[in-house]
Structures are given as C-alpha cells and as structure tokens.
C-alpha positions as CSV (number, residue, x, y, z in Angstrom):
1,M,15.7,-2.4,2.4
2,Y,13.6,-4.1,-0.2
3,L,11.5,-6.0,2.4
4,L,11.5,-3.0,4.8
5,L,9.9,-0.9,2.1
6,L,7.3,-3.6,1.6
7,A,6.5,-3.4,5.3
8,I,6.0,0.3,5.1
9,I,3.7,-0.2,2.1
10,Y,1.7,-2.7,4.2
11,I,1.4,-0.1,6.9
12,A,0.2,2.5,4.4
13,F,-2.5,0.0,3.2
14,I,-3.7,-0.3,6.8
15,S,-4.5,3.4,6.5
16,L,-6.6,2.7,3.5
17,G,-8.7,0.1,5.3
18,L,-9.2,1.9,8.6
19,P,-11.9,4.3,7.5
20,D,-13.6,1.9,5.0
21,S,-15.7,0.1,7.7
22,L,-16.3,3.0,10.0
23,L,-19.3,4.5,8.2
24,G,-21.2,1.2,8.0
25,A,-20.5,0.3,11.6
26,A,-21.6,3.7,12.9
27,W,-24.5,4.5,10.5
28,P,-27.4,3.1,12.6
29,T,-26.4,5.6,15.3
30,I,-25.4,8.5,13.0
31,R,-28.7,8.4,11.1
32,N,-30.6,8.6,14.4
33,D,-28.5,11.5,15.7
34,F,-29.0,13.5,12.5
35,G,-32.6,12.4,11.9
36,V,-31.9,11.2,8.3
37,P,-33.3,8.2,6.4
38,L,-31.5,4.8,6.2
39,S,-30.6,5.4,2.5
40,Y,-28.6,8.6,3.2
41,M,-25.6,6.5,4.0
42,G,-25.5,5.9,0.3
43,L,-25.2,9.6,-0.4
44,V,-22.1,9.9,1.9
45,S,-20.5,6.9,0.3
46,M,-21.3,8.2,-3.1
47,I,-19.5,11.5,-2.4
48,I,-16.5,9.6,-1.0
49,S,-16.4,7.3,-4.0
50,G,-16.8,10.2,-6.4
51,G,-13.6,11.6,-5.0
52,T,-11.8,8.3,-5.4
53,I,-12.9,8.0,-9.0
54,V,-11.4,11.4,-9.8
55,S,-8.1,10.7,-8.0
56,S,-7.8,7.2,-9.5
57,L,-8.1,8.6,-13.0
58,L,-5.5,11.2,-12.2
59,S,-3.1,8.7,-10.4
60,E,-1.1,7.9,-13.6
61,R,-0.3,11.5,-14.2
62,L,0.3,12.3,-10.5
63,T,2.6,9.4,-10.0
64,K,4.6,10.2,-13.1
65,K,5.0,13.8,-12.0
66,F,5.5,13.5,-8.2
67,S,6.5,9.7,-7.7
68,A,4.6,7.0,-5.8
69,K,6.1,7.9,-2.4
70,I,4.9,11.5,-2.5
71,V,1.5,10.7,-3.8
72,T,1.1,8.0,-1.1
73,T,2.2,10.2,1.8
74,V,0.1,13.2,0.8
75,S,-2.9,11.0,0.3
76,V,-2.7,9.4,3.7
77,F,-2.5,12.9,5.2
78,L,-5.6,13.9,3.3
79,T,-7.6,11.0,4.7
80,A,-6.4,11.8,8.3
81,V,-7.6,15.4,8.0
82,A,-10.9,14.3,6.6
83,L,-11.5,11.7,9.3
84,Y,-10.8,14.4,12.0
85,G,-13.4,16.5,10.1
86,F,-15.9,13.7,10.4
87,S,-15.4,13.6,14.1
88,M,-16.2,17.3,14.4
89,S,-19.4,17.1,12.3
90,T,-22.6,18.1,14.0
91,Q,-24.9,18.1,10.9
92,F,-25.3,15.7,8.0
93,Y,-24.1,18.1,5.3
94,Q,-20.7,18.3,7.1
95,L,-20.2,14.6,6.6
96,C,-20.8,15.1,2.9
97,L,-18.2,17.9,2.7
98,W,-15.5,16.0,4.6
99,G,-16.2,13.0,2.3
100,I,-14.6,14.9,-0.6
101,P,-11.0,15.1,0.7
102,Y,-11.3,11.6,2.1
103,G,-12.3,10.3,-1.3
104,F,-9.4,12.1,-3.1
105,G,-6.9,10.6,-0.7
106,A,-8.2,7.1,-0.7
107,G,-8.3,6.8,-4.5
108,A,-4.7,7.9,-5.0
109,I,-3.4,5.5,-2.3
110,D,-5.3,2.6,-3.8
111,A,-4.2,3.1,-7.4
112,T,-0.6,4.1,-6.7
113,L,0.3,1.3,-4.3
114,N,-1.6,-1.4,-6.2
115,N,0.4,-0.7,-9.3
116,Y,3.7,-0.4,-7.4
117,V,3.3,-3.8,-5.8
118,A,2.0,-5.4,-9.0
119,L,5.2,-4.3,-10.8
120,H,7.8,-4.9,-8.1
121,Y,6.5,-7.8,-6.0
122,N,4.9,-11.2,-6.7
123,S,1.3,-12.4,-6.2
124,K,1.7,-13.4,-2.6
125,H,2.8,-10.0,-1.6
126,M,-0.3,-8.5,-3.4
127,S,-2.5,-10.8,-1.3
128,W,-0.8,-9.8,1.9
129,L,-0.9,-6.2,1.0
130,H,-4.7,-6.4,0.8
131,C,-4.6,-8.5,4.0
132,F,-3.3,-5.4,5.7
133,W,-6.2,-3.4,4.2
134,G,-8.4,-6.0,6.0
135,V,-6.5,-5.4,9.3
136,G,-7.5,-1.8,9.1
137,T,-11.1,-2.7,8.4
138,I,-11.3,-5.1,11.3
139,I,-9.8,-2.7,13.8
140,S,-12.1,0.3,13.1
141,P,-15.5,-1.4,13.7
142,Y,-14.3,-2.4,17.2
143,I,-13.0,1.1,17.8
144,M,-16.4,2.4,16.8
145,S,-18.2,-0.2,18.9
146,Y,-16.1,0.9,21.9
147,A,-16.9,4.5,21.2
148,L,-20.6,3.8,21.0
149,M,-20.6,1.9,24.3
150,H,-18.5,4.4,26.2
151,A,-18.9,7.8,24.5
152,V,-20.3,8.9,21.1
153,W,-19.6,7.9,17.4
154,M,-17.6,11.0,16.8
155,D,-14.9,9.7,19.2
156,G,-14.6,6.6,17.0
157,Y,-13.7,8.8,14.0
158,R,-11.4,10.9,16.1
159,M,-9.4,7.9,17.3
160,V,-9.0,6.5,13.8
161,S,-7.8,9.9,12.6
162,Y,-5.1,9.9,15.2
163,I,-3.9,6.5,14.0
164,Q,-3.8,7.9,10.4
165,F,-1.7,10.9,11.5
166,G,0.7,8.4,13.1
167,I,1.0,6.5,9.8
168,V,1.7,9.8,8.0
169,M,4.7,10.3,10.3
170,I,6.0,6.7,9.5
171,L,5.7,7.4,5.8
172,L,7.6,10.7,6.1
173,L,10.5,8.9,8.0
174,A,10.5,6.1,5.4
175,L,10.8,8.3,2.3
176,P,14.5,7.4,1.6
177,L,13.6,3.7,1.4
178,W,11.8,4.1,-1.9
179,K,15.1,4.5,-3.8
180,V,15.4,0.6,-3.7
181,N,13.3,0.4,-6.9
182,Q,14.3,3.8,-8.3
183,S,15.8,2.6,-11.6
184,A,12.7,0.7,-12.5
185,D,10.5,3.6,-11.4
186,V,12.4,6.1,-13.6
187,A,11.7,3.9,-16.7
188,E,8.0,3.7,-15.8
189,E,7.6,7.4,-15.2
190,S,9.2,8.2,-18.5
191,A,6.6,6.0,-20.4
192,K,3.8,7.7,-22.4
193,V,0.6,8.4,-20.5
194,L,-2.0,5.9,-21.6
195,G,-5.2,7.8,-20.5
196,L,-8.7,6.6,-20.4
197,S,-9.3,6.5,-24.2
198,G,-6.0,4.6,-24.8
199,A,-6.8,2.0,-22.2
200,L,-10.3,1.3,-23.6
201,K,-8.8,0.6,-27.0
202,I,-6.8,-2.3,-25.6
203,K,-8.7,-5.6,-26.2
204,G,-10.1,-7.1,-23.0
205,V,-9.8,-4.0,-20.9
206,P,-13.6,-3.1,-21.0
207,Y,-14.5,-6.6,-19.8
208,L,-11.9,-6.2,-17.0
209,L,-13.5,-2.9,-16.0
210,L,-17.0,-4.4,-15.8
211,A,-15.7,-7.3,-13.8
212,F,-14.1,-4.9,-11.3
213,L,-17.2,-2.8,-11.1
214,A,-19.3,-5.9,-10.3
215,Y,-16.9,-7.2,-7.7
216,C,-16.7,-3.8,-5.9
217,S,-20.4,-3.4,-6.0
218,A,-20.9,-6.6,-4.1
219,E,-18.0,-5.9,-1.7
220,A,-19.1,-2.3,-0.9
221,T,-22.7,-3.5,-0.3
222,A,-21.4,-6.0,2.2
223,M,-19.1,-3.4,3.8
224,L,-21.7,-0.7,4.2
225,W,-24.9,-2.6,4.8
226,A,-24.0,-5.7,6.8
227,S,-24.6,-3.9,10.2
228,S,-27.9,-2.5,9.0
229,Y,-28.9,-5.9,7.6
230,L,-28.2,-7.7,10.8
231,E,-30.1,-5.1,12.9
232,G,-33.0,-4.9,10.5
233,T,-33.5,-8.6,9.6
234,R,-31.8,-10.6,12.4
235,G,-32.7,-8.6,15.5
236,A,-29.1,-7.5,16.5
237,T,-28.8,-4.3,18.6
238,A,-26.9,-1.3,17.3
239,E,-23.8,-2.2,19.3
240,E,-24.0,-5.8,18.3
241,A,-24.5,-4.9,14.6
242,A,-21.4,-2.6,14.7
243,A,-19.3,-5.4,16.1
244,F,-20.8,-8.2,13.9
245,G,-20.3,-6.1,10.8
246,A,-16.6,-6.8,11.3
247,L,-17.2,-10.5,10.5
248,F,-17.0,-9.8,6.8
249,F,-13.7,-8.0,7.2
250,I,-12.3,-10.8,9.4
251,G,-13.2,-13.3,6.7
252,I,-11.6,-11.2,3.9
253,T,-8.4,-10.5,6.0
254,V,-7.9,-14.1,7.0
255,G,-8.6,-15.2,3.5
256,R,-6.0,-12.9,2.0
257,F,-3.4,-14.0,4.6
258,L,-4.0,-17.6,3.6
259,S,-4.3,-17.0,-0.2
260,G,-0.8,-15.4,0.0
261,F,0.6,-18.9,0.6
262,I,-1.0,-20.5,-2.5
263,S,-1.7,-17.7,-5.0
264,D,1.7,-18.1,-6.7
265,K,1.1,-21.8,-7.2
266,V,-2.6,-21.8,-8.1
267,G,-2.4,-18.7,-10.4
268,D,-4.4,-15.4,-10.4
269,N,-7.2,-16.6,-12.7
270,K,-8.0,-19.7,-10.8
271,M,-7.9,-17.8,-7.5
272,I,-10.5,-15.4,-8.8
273,R,-12.9,-18.1,-9.9
274,I,-12.5,-20.1,-6.6
275,G,-13.0,-17.0,-4.5
276,T,-16.1,-15.9,-6.3
277,A,-17.7,-19.4,-6.0
278,V,-17.0,-19.3,-2.2
279,A,-18.5,-15.9,-1.9
280,L,-21.7,-17.1,-3.6
281,C,-21.9,-19.8,-1.0
282,G,-21.7,-17.1,1.7
283,V,-24.5,-15.2,0.0
284,L,-26.7,-18.3,0.3
285,C,-25.9,-18.5,4.0
286,I,-26.9,-14.9,4.8
287,A,-30.2,-15.5,3.1
288,V,-31.0,-18.1,5.8
289,P,-33.3,-16.4,8.4
290,V,-31.2,-17.6,11.4
291,K,-28.8,-15.1,13.0
292,V,-25.9,-17.6,13.6
293,V,-26.0,-18.8,9.9
294,S,-26.1,-15.2,8.6
295,L,-23.1,-14.4,10.8
296,I,-21.2,-17.4,9.4
297,G,-22.3,-16.3,5.9
298,L,-20.6,-12.9,6.3
299,V,-17.3,-14.6,7.2
300,I,-17.7,-16.9,4.2
301,I,-18.4,-14.0,1.8
302,G,-15.2,-12.3,3.2
303,L,-13.2,-15.5,2.6
304,G,-14.4,-15.7,-1.0
305,C,-13.8,-12.0,-1.7
306,A,-10.3,-12.3,-0.3
307,P,-8.3,-13.3,-3.4
308,V,-10.4,-11.6,-6.1
309,Y,-9.3,-8.0,-5.8
310,P,-5.6,-8.6,-5.4
311,C,-5.4,-11.2,-8.1
312,I,-7.2,-9.1,-10.6
313,I,-4.8,-6.2,-9.9
314,H,-1.7,-8.4,-9.9
315,S,-2.5,-10.0,-13.2
316,T,-2.9,-6.7,-15.0
317,P,0.8,-6.2,-16.0
318,A,1.0,-9.8,-17.2
319,N,-2.3,-9.5,-19.2
320,F,-1.8,-6.0,-20.7
321,G,1.9,-5.1,-20.3
322,A,3.9,-3.4,-17.6
323,E,4.1,-0.2,-19.6
324,N,0.3,0.1,-19.5
325,S,-0.3,-1.1,-15.9
326,Q,-0.4,2.2,-14.1
327,G,-2.9,3.7,-16.5
328,I,-5.1,0.6,-16.6
329,I,-4.9,0.0,-12.8
330,G,-5.9,3.7,-12.2
331,I,-8.9,3.2,-14.5
332,Q,-9.7,-0.1,-12.8
333,M,-9.8,1.8,-9.5
334,A,-12.1,4.3,-11.0
335,S,-14.3,1.6,-12.4
336,A,-14.3,-0.1,-9.0
337,Y,-15.4,3.1,-7.3
338,V,-18.2,3.6,-9.8
339,G,-19.6,0.3,-8.4
340,S,-18.9,1.5,-4.9
341,T,-20.4,4.9,-5.6
342,F,-23.7,3.9,-7.2
343,M,-24.6,0.4,-6.2
344,P,-24.8,0.6,-2.4
345,P,-27.1,3.7,-2.7
346,V,-29.2,1.7,-5.2
347,F,-29.5,-1.1,-2.6
348,G,-30.4,1.5,0.0
349,I,-33.3,2.6,-2.2
350,L,-34.4,-1.0,-2.7
351,A,-34.1,-1.6,1.1
352,N,-36.4,1.5,1.8
353,H,-39.0,0.5,-0.8
354,I,-38.9,-3.3,-0.5
355,S,-36.8,-4.7,2.3
356,L,-33.3,-5.2,3.6
357,K,-33.9,-8.9,2.9
358,V,-33.1,-8.4,-0.8
359,M,-29.4,-8.0,0.0
360,P,-28.4,-11.6,-0.8
361,V,-30.1,-11.5,-4.2
362,Y,-28.5,-8.1,-4.9
363,M,-25.0,-9.3,-4.0
364,G,-25.4,-12.6,-5.8
365,F,-26.2,-10.9,-9.1
366,F,-22.9,-9.0,-9.0
367,F,-20.8,-12.1,-8.2
368,V,-22.3,-13.9,-11.2
369,L,-21.6,-10.9,-13.4
370,L,-18.0,-10.9,-12.2
371,L,-17.5,-14.5,-13.3
372,V,-19.0,-13.8,-16.7
373,M,-16.8,-10.7,-17.4
374,I,-13.6,-12.4,-16.2
375,G,-14.3,-15.3,-18.5
376,K,-14.7,-13.0,-21.5
377,M,-11.6,-11.1,-20.6
378,E,-9.5,-14.2,-20.3
379,R,-10.6,-15.5,-23.7
380,V,-9.7,-12.2,-25.4
381,V,-6.2,-12.1,-23.7
382,R,-5.5,-15.7,-24.7
383,S,-6.5,-15.0,-28.3
384,K,-3.9,-12.2,-28.7
C-alpha cells in the first residue's frame, strides 16, 4: 500500500506537468490568432502564477484543515476545468480568466505533494516524483504539435483537459490508500501553523527563498520562451518550434530519472551545485548561433535543472525541521512562482525591445544567483 500510494502521487504529479508546457508550445500560434504581441504570453503566465502564489501560501492551512489527499484531488479537478476553459476561449481575455482557477489548483498540488513526499519518502523518490512532472511536460507539447498540424490549438488544450479528468477519477478511487501514513499526518496537522512571518524569522530561510526564486525564473523562462526563441533566432517553423520546445522537458525528465539513482549517495547539496553547473553549460550552448547546438543546449539545460528543484525541496525538513516543513515549502512554492510570474514577462519585454537573443544571458544570471544564495543558506544552516 505504501508503494501503491507513491505511484498514485506520481500520477498526480503528471497532472501538474501536463499543462505547464502547453502555453509555450502553442503561443506562436495563439498570438497570431488573437492578434496580440509576443510579450502577452507573459501576462497569461503572470495570472496563472499569481494564483499559484496565493494557493501555495494557503497550502499549510488547507492541508491541516482538509488533509493532503483532499487538497490534491480538488486541485487537480480545478486544473482540469481550467484547461477545458482554455480550449473554449475565443478571445485573449478569456485565457486570462481561465488562468485564475488553473493557478489556484497548480499551486496547491505543488506545495502539498512536495511536502508529503519530503516527509514520508527519501530523496530518490522526490527526484522520481519530479521526473513524472517532466513526463507530463513532454507529452503535452507533442499533443499540441499534433493539434496544430491536424486541427487547431484549442484541441490540444481539450485533449489535455480530458487526461486531467481521468487523473481526477484515479485520485478519487485511491483516497483510501492515504491512510498508510495517517498516524504521522495527524501529528503534523496538529502542529502550530508557521505562517509567512514565522518562516522568515528562521535563519537561512530568506536565502533559500531567493535561491528558489532564481531557479524558477530561469526554468520558467526556458519553459515558456524556448519555442519562440527557436522560431525567432534559429529559423524553426511554428510546428517545429512547438515540438523542439519539448527538448528542455526531455532533458529535465531524463535527468530526474537518473538522479534518483544517485541522489541518496551524493546528497542534496552536491546535487544542486552539480546540476546548476551543468545548466550553465547548456546556456552557453543555446547562445551558439547554430540550430543543432541550440537544440542540444536545451537538453543540457534540462539535465542540469533536473536535480535542483527536488533536492532543494527534499532537504527542507532536514535543514529547518519536519515541524516547519509544510509552512516553509508552501512559502518556497510562493517564492518560486514569484519568479515564474514576473521574470518571464520581463524577458518578454526585453525580447520586444532588444532581441530574443538575450535569453542565454538572462537565464545565466539567475543560475549564478542560485549558486550564491544556496551557498549562503548552507553556511547559515551549518552554523546553527
């Protein structure tokens, strides 16, 4: 039952990844259909991420009141409804409106399941959990590419929404499985709510939040702008760009599968540093004005990003205490989505006024900031 529940949690994380790469893959076509500027994708992503920030900050209270299983199931249902709404949109403002429930659902899934796995499973399972997020992000660009070639982009969103509804049904049937960790969950749910102010008073947490913001700024930029970068600077067609945009997600998914085999031995902190260094090598590759090298660079960036997110999350209970983990991880998710909310739109503005070619420099800055903040956090934690 313990491993069966883990499998169900993996499936739930596929539902988190499925929509994440849809917008970037479809945006070159969507913006032409709606007659909006390139940078407007940043507005949609900002609204989605705004919802995730709110639900991430509320995740500690929601989980303590309703339990992880209820929060997860309801949140996946919210994303399924929102994606169907995307598929029915005929004007740009409708995308913005449907982005609100999608953001609420995604943030709650992310914070709740990350904390649950960090507390109840070891580091390799955290890596594989995020590997299944990558499975979702790989599948959806190809669904969208197929839709663009044979129908319209709305059909891509509709197909993914149907998959999400299927996952909701699986979660409903699996609700009894969550009792396997019930005794530990009761103790956690009875603990005092930490809150934002309480978390920020813990030494090292502000550095951790800045590190997470930096990482997700770089990751979200790659997720949302890879297809536009390839089309605008490397001469890819809209259909090719939608498919090639999945290369980043292939790299991150394969990387998380492989890192699951070594993360327990190497340790979370070393995995974060190694991954960031590899990602910086990938950034250098996409700066090379040769399409094949840029495509390889996207895979390398994905491989480098692979261990960073899960290892930061998994190390949180060890660094700051299990009793504080849900509160801190919820705030980490909020911090991450601040980066996802504001930094891709900022890049869109830069791309409009300068060039899409600044993307490697932009991403490189955030990867370096990540290394600096993680180093500061580790020194504070060791000194306690």
